[in-house]
N, CA, C and O atoms as a GROMACS GRO file, in nm:
protein
  280
    1MET      N    1   0.084  -0.119   0.000
    1MET     CA    2   0.000   0.000   0.000
    1MET      C    3   0.088   0.124   0.000
    1MET      O    4   0.193   0.128   0.064
    2GLN      N    5   0.044   0.223  -0.072
    2GLN     CA    6   0.114   0.349  -0.077
    2GLN      C    7   0.063   0.442   0.032
    2GLN      O    8  -0.039   0.415   0.094
    3ARG      N    9   0.135   0.549   0.054
    3ARG     CA   10   0.090   0.649   0.150
    3ARG      C   11  -0.024   0.729   0.087
    3ARG      O   12  -0.018   0.763  -0.031
    4VAL      N   13  -0.127   0.760   0.165
    4VAL     CA   14  -0.242   0.836   0.118
    4VAL      C   15  -0.249   0.966   0.196
    4VAL      O   16  -0.248   0.965   0.319
    5GLU      N   17  -0.257   1.078   0.125
    5GLU     CA   18  -0.272   1.209   0.187
    5GLU      C   19  -0.405   1.268   0.144
    5GLU      O   20  -0.450   1.246   0.032
    6LEU      N   21  -0.467   1.344   0.233
    6LEU     CA   22  -0.597   1.405   0.205
    6LEU      C   23  -0.584   1.556   0.193
    6LEU      O   24  -0.514   1.620   0.272
    7THR      N   25  -0.651   1.613   0.095
    7THR     CA   26  -0.666   1.758   0.094
    7THR      C   27  -0.776   1.794   0.192
    7THR      O   28  -0.851   1.707   0.235
    8ARG      N   29  -0.785   1.919   0.228
    8ARG     CA   30  -0.889   1.963   0.323
    8ARG      C   31  -1.028   1.934   0.267
    8ARG      O   32  -1.116   1.889   0.341
    9VAL      N   33  -1.049   1.958   0.138
    9VAL     CA   34  -1.180   1.933   0.075
    9VAL      C   35  -1.218   1.786   0.088
    9VAL      O   36  -1.331   1.754   0.124
   10ALA      N   37  -1.124   1.697   0.058
   10ALA     CA   38  -1.152   1.554   0.066
   10ALA      C   39  -1.178   1.512   0.211
   10ALA      O   40  -1.269   1.433   0.237
   11ASP      N   41  -1.101   1.564   0.304
   11ASP     CA   42  -1.121   1.532   0.444
   11ASP      C   43  -1.259   1.575   0.493
   11ASP      O   44  -1.327   1.500   0.562
   12GLU      N   45  -1.299   1.695   0.458
   12GLU     CA   46  -1.431   1.745   0.498
   12GLU      C   47  -1.544   1.662   0.436
   12GLU      O   48  -1.644   1.635   0.502
   13ALA      N   49  -1.527   1.624   0.310
   13ALA     CA   50  -1.629   1.543   0.244
   13ALA      C   51  -1.640   1.405   0.308
   13ALA      O   52  -1.750   1.353   0.326
   14LEU      N   53  -1.527   1.345   0.341
   14LEU     CA   54  -1.530   1.212   0.404
   14LEU      C   55  -1.600   1.215   0.538
   14LEU      O   56  -1.668   1.118   0.574
   15THR      N   57  -1.586   1.321   0.612
   15THR     CA   58  -1.651   1.327   0.743
   15THR      C   59  -1.800   1.359   0.732
   15THR      O   60  -1.875   1.336   0.827
   16ALA      N   61  -1.843   1.414   0.619
   16ALA     CA   62  -1.983   1.456   0.604
   16ALA      C   63  -2.073   1.350   0.540
   16ALA      O   64  -2.195   1.362   0.545
   17MET      N   65  -2.016   1.247   0.483
   17MET     CA   66  -2.096   1.152   0.407
   17MET      C   67  -2.154   1.040   0.493
   17MET      O   68  -2.104   1.013   0.602
   18PRO      N   69  -2.259   0.975   0.444
   18PRO     CA   70  -2.319   0.862   0.516
   18PRO      C   71  -2.220   0.745   0.529
   18PRO      O   72  -2.128   0.732   0.447
   19ASP      N   73  -2.239   0.662   0.630
   19ASP     CA   74  -2.147   0.552   0.657
   19ASP      C   75  -2.134   0.454   0.542
   19ASP      O   76  -2.023   0.409   0.512
   20ASP      N   77  -2.244   0.420   0.475
   20ASP     CA   78  -2.236   0.322   0.366
   20ASP      C   79  -2.153   0.376   0.250
   20ASP      O   80  -2.078   0.301   0.188
   21VAL      N   81  -2.165   0.504   0.220
   21VAL     CA   82  -2.085   0.565   0.113
   21VAL      C   83  -1.940   0.577   0.159
   21VAL      O   84  -1.848   0.560   0.078
   22HIS      N   85  -1.919   0.604   0.284
   22HIS     CA   86  -1.784   0.615   0.340
   22HIS      C   87  -1.707   0.485   0.317
   22HIS      O   88  -1.591   0.488   0.277
   23GLU      N   89  -1.773   0.372   0.342
   23GLU     CA   90  -1.709   0.241   0.321
   23GLU      C   91  -1.676   0.219   0.174
   23GLU      O   92  -1.570   0.166   0.141
   24GLU      N   93  -1.768   0.259   0.085
   24GLU     CA   94  -1.743   0.244  -0.059
   24GLU      C   95  -1.624   0.329  -0.101
   24GLU      O   96  -1.539   0.283  -0.178
   25LEU      N   97  -1.617   0.451  -0.052
   25LEU     CA   98  -1.505   0.539  -0.087
   25LEU      C   99  -1.372   0.486  -0.035
   25LEU      O  100  -1.270   0.496  -0.103
   26LEU      N  101  -1.373   0.431   0.085
   26LEU     CA  102  -1.249   0.374   0.137
   26LEU      C  103  -1.203   0.257   0.050
   26LEU      O  104  -1.082   0.238   0.031
   27ALA      N  105  -1.296   0.180  -0.001
   27ALA     CA  106  -1.261   0.070  -0.092
   27ALA      C  107  -1.202   0.125  -0.222
   27ALA      O  108  -1.107   0.067  -0.275
   28LEU      N  109  -1.256   0.235  -0.274
   28LEU     CA  110  -1.201   0.297  -0.394
   28LEU      C  111  -1.059   0.348  -0.369
   28LEU      O  112  -0.970   0.329  -0.452
   29ILE      N  113  -1.038   0.412  -0.255
   29ILE     CA  114  -0.905   0.463  -0.220
   29ILE      C  115  -0.808   0.346  -0.209
   29ILE      O  116  -0.695   0.355  -0.257
   30ASP      N  117  -0.850   0.238  -0.145
   30ASP     CA  118  -0.764   0.120  -0.134
   30ASP      C  119  -0.728   0.064  -0.271
   30ASP      O  120  -0.615   0.021  -0.293
   31SER      N  121  -0.824   0.066  -0.364
   31SER     CA  122  -0.797   0.011  -0.498
   31SER      C  123  -0.689   0.092  -0.569
   31SER      O  124  -0.606   0.036  -0.641
   32VAL      N  125  -0.689   0.222  -0.550
   32VAL     CA  126  -0.585   0.306  -0.610
   32VAL      C  127  -0.451   0.282  -0.539
   32VAL      O  128  -0.348   0.265  -0.604
   33ALA      N  129  -0.454   0.282  -0.407
   33ALA     CA  130  -0.331   0.266  -0.329
   33ALA      C  131  -0.267   0.129  -0.348
   33ALA      O  132  -0.145   0.116  -0.342
   34ASP      N  133  -0.350   0.027  -0.372
   34ASP     CA  134  -0.299  -0.110  -0.386
   34ASP      C  135  -0.267  -0.149  -0.530
   34ASP      O  136  -0.219  -0.259  -0.554
   35ALA      N  137  -0.292  -0.060  -0.625
   35ALA     CA  138  -0.262  -0.093  -0.765
   35ALA      C  139  -0.112  -0.118  -0.780
   35ALA      O  140  -0.031  -0.041  -0.727
   36PRO      N  141  -0.074  -0.223  -0.851
   36PRO     CA  142   0.068  -0.257  -0.861
   36PRO      C  143   0.150  -0.150  -0.933
   36PRO      O  144   0.265  -0.126  -0.896
   37HIS      N  145   0.094  -0.088  -1.032
   37HIS     CA  146   0.166   0.015  -1.107
   37HIS      C  147   0.069   0.129  -1.139
   37HIS      O  148   0.026   0.142  -1.253
   38PRO      N  149   0.036   0.210  -1.039
   38PRO     CA  150  -0.060   0.318  -1.066
   38PRO      C  151  -0.003   0.419  -1.165
   38PRO      O  152   0.116   0.447  -1.166
   39ARG      N  153  -0.091   0.471  -1.248
   39ARG     CA  154  -0.050   0.573  -1.344
   39ARG      C  155  -0.016   0.701  -1.270
   39ARG      O  156  -0.093   0.745  -1.185
   40PRO      N  157   0.098   0.761  -1.301
   40PRO     CA  158   0.127   0.890  -1.240
   40PRO      C  159   0.031   0.995  -1.294
   40PRO      O  160  -0.015   0.985  -1.408
   41GLY      N  161   0.001   1.094  -1.214
   41GLY     CA  162  -0.089   1.201  -1.256
   41GLY      C  163  -0.226   1.186  -1.193
   41GLY      O  164  -0.245   1.108  -1.100
   42ARG      N  165  -0.319   1.262  -1.244
   42ARG     CA  166  -0.454   1.266  -1.187
   42ARG      C  167  -0.537   1.148  -1.236
   42ARG      O  168  -0.534   1.113  -1.354
   43THR      N  169  -0.610   1.087  -1.144
   43THR     CA  170  -0.694   0.972  -1.174
   43THR      C  171  -0.830   0.991  -1.109
   43THR      O  172  -0.839   1.043  -0.997
   44VAL      N  173  -0.934   0.949  -1.178
   44VAL     CA  174  -1.068   0.948  -1.120
   44VAL      C  175  -1.116   0.803  -1.119
   44VAL      O  176  -1.110   0.734  -1.221
   45VAL      N  177  -1.163   0.758  -1.003
   45VAL     CA  178  -1.211   0.621  -0.987
   45VAL      C  179  -1.357   0.628  -0.944
   45VAL      O  180  -1.392   0.705  -0.854
   46PHE      N  181  -1.441   0.548  -1.008
   46PHE     CA  182  -1.585   0.551  -0.982
   46PHE      C  183  -1.631   0.423  -0.914
   46PHE      O  184  -1.588   0.314  -0.950
   47GLY      N  185  -1.720   0.438  -0.816
   47GLY     CA  186  -1.788   0.327  -0.753
   47GLY      C  187  -1.934   0.330  -0.793
   47GLY      O  188  -1.973   0.405  -0.883
   48ALA      N  189  -2.016   0.250  -0.727
   48ALA     CA  190  -2.159   0.245  -0.760
   48ALA      C  191  -2.228   0.378  -0.734
   48ALA      O  192  -2.315   0.418  -0.812
   49SER      N  193  -2.191   0.446  -0.627
   49SER     CA  194  -2.258   0.573  -0.595
   49SER      C  195  -2.160   0.681  -0.552
   49SER      O  196  -2.200   0.780  -0.489
   50SER      N  197  -2.032   0.664  -0.584
   50SER     CA  198  -1.933   0.763  -0.541
   50SER      C  199  -1.816   0.767  -0.638
   50SER      O  200  -1.804   0.683  -0.728
   51TRP      N  201  -1.731   0.867  -0.619
   51TRP     CA  202  -1.611   0.878  -0.700
   51TRP      C  203  -1.502   0.943  -0.617
   51TRP      O  204  -1.527   1.013  -0.519
   52VAL      N  205  -1.378   0.919  -0.661
   52VAL     CA  206  -1.259   0.973  -0.596
   52VAL      C  207  -1.171   1.032  -0.704
   52VAL      O  208  -1.146   0.969  -0.806
   53THR      N  209  -1.125   1.154  -0.682
   53THR     CA  210  -1.025   1.216  -0.768
   53THR      C  211  -0.896   1.222  -0.690
   53THR      O  212  -0.891   1.275  -0.579
   54CYS      N  213  -0.789   1.166  -0.747
   54CYS     CA  214  -0.663   1.163  -0.676
   54CYS      C  215  -0.547   1.183  -0.772
   54CYS      O  216  -0.562   1.175  -0.894
   55SER      N  217  -0.434   1.210  -0.713
   55SER     CA  218  -0.310   1.226  -0.786
   55SER      C  219  -0.212   1.124  -0.731
   55SER      O  220  -0.201   1.107  -0.610
   56VAL      N  221  -0.141   1.055  -0.819
   56VAL     CA  222  -0.047   0.953  -0.778
   56VAL      C  223   0.091   0.993  -0.827
   56VAL      O  224   0.112   1.017  -0.946
   57MET      N  225   0.187   1.000  -0.732
   57MET     CA  226   0.323   1.031  -0.772
   57MET      C  227   0.420   0.987  -0.662
   57MET      O  228   0.398   1.014  -0.544
   58ASP      N  229   0.526   0.919  -0.703
   58ASP     CA  230   0.634   0.880  -0.613
   58ASP      C  231   0.585   0.808  -0.488
   58ASP      O  232   0.630   0.839  -0.377
   59GLY      N  233   0.495   0.713  -0.503
   59GLY     CA  234   0.450   0.633  -0.391
   59GLY      C  235   0.350   0.700  -0.300
   59GLY      O  236   0.322   0.650  -0.191
   60VAL      N  237   0.295   0.814  -0.342
   60VAL     CA  238   0.197   0.885  -0.262
   60VAL      C  239   0.068   0.901  -0.342
   60VAL      O  240   0.072   0.944  -0.457
   61VAL      N  241  -0.044   0.867  -0.280
   61VAL     CA  242  -0.175   0.891  -0.339
   61VAL      C  243  -0.232   1.012  -0.266
   61VAL      O  244  -0.259   1.005  -0.146
   62GLU      N  245  -0.250   1.122  -0.337
   62GLU     CA  246  -0.307   1.241  -0.277
   62GLU      C  247  -0.455   1.247  -0.314
   62GLU      O  248  -0.490   1.262  -0.432
   63LEU      N  249  -0.539   1.237  -0.216
   63LEU     CA  250  -0.684   1.241  -0.237
   63LEU      C  251  -0.725   1.387  -0.252
   63LEU      O  252  -0.720   1.463  -0.155
   64LEU      N  253  -0.767   1.425  -0.373
   64LEU     CA  254  -0.798   1.564  -0.403
   64LEU      C  255  -0.944   1.597  -0.375
   64LEU      O  256  -0.976   1.703  -0.320
   65ASP      N  257  -1.034   1.506  -0.414
   65ASP     CA  258  -1.176   1.533  -0.397
   65ASP      C  259  -1.250   1.400  -0.396
   65ASP      O  260  -1.206   1.302  -0.456
   66VAL      N  261  -1.363   1.398  -0.329
   66VAL     CA  262  -1.451   1.282  -0.329
   66VAL      C  263  -1.593   1.333  -0.348
   66VAL      O  264  -1.623   1.448  -0.317
   67GLY      N  265  -1.678   1.247  -0.399
   67GLY     CA  266  -1.818   1.286  -0.416
   67GLY      C  267  -1.907   1.164  -0.416
   67GLY      O  268  -1.860   1.052  -0.433
   68TRP      N  269  -2.035   1.188  -0.397
   68TRP     CA  270  -2.131   1.079  -0.398
   68TRP      C  271  -2.266   1.130  -0.442
   68TRP      O  272  -2.296   1.248  -0.430
   69THR      N  273  -2.348   1.039  -0.492
   69THR     CA  274  -2.482   1.074  -0.532
   69THR      C  275  -2.572   1.066  -0.411
   69THR      O  276  -2.550   0.986  -0.320
   70GLY      N  277  -2.672   1.149  -0.410
   70GLY     CA  278  -2.765   1.141  -0.298
   70GLY      C  279  -2.752   1.251  -0.207
   70GLY      O  280  -2.824   1.258  -0.108
   0.00000   0.00000   0.00000
């Protein structure tokens, strides 16, 4: 697993969302962090009802923004 850093926007969104969406988003973040060879640069990953925008560089996943429907 790589190191994951949160921007203030992402941190605030994670604390404001419902628990079920929170679990889905954590799974999305894990999928990016656990990818064997993540693409450097900005990446958007989508779940059933949420998405994560992140940047991957030098072993660090920076969580830029998260969102969910509902």
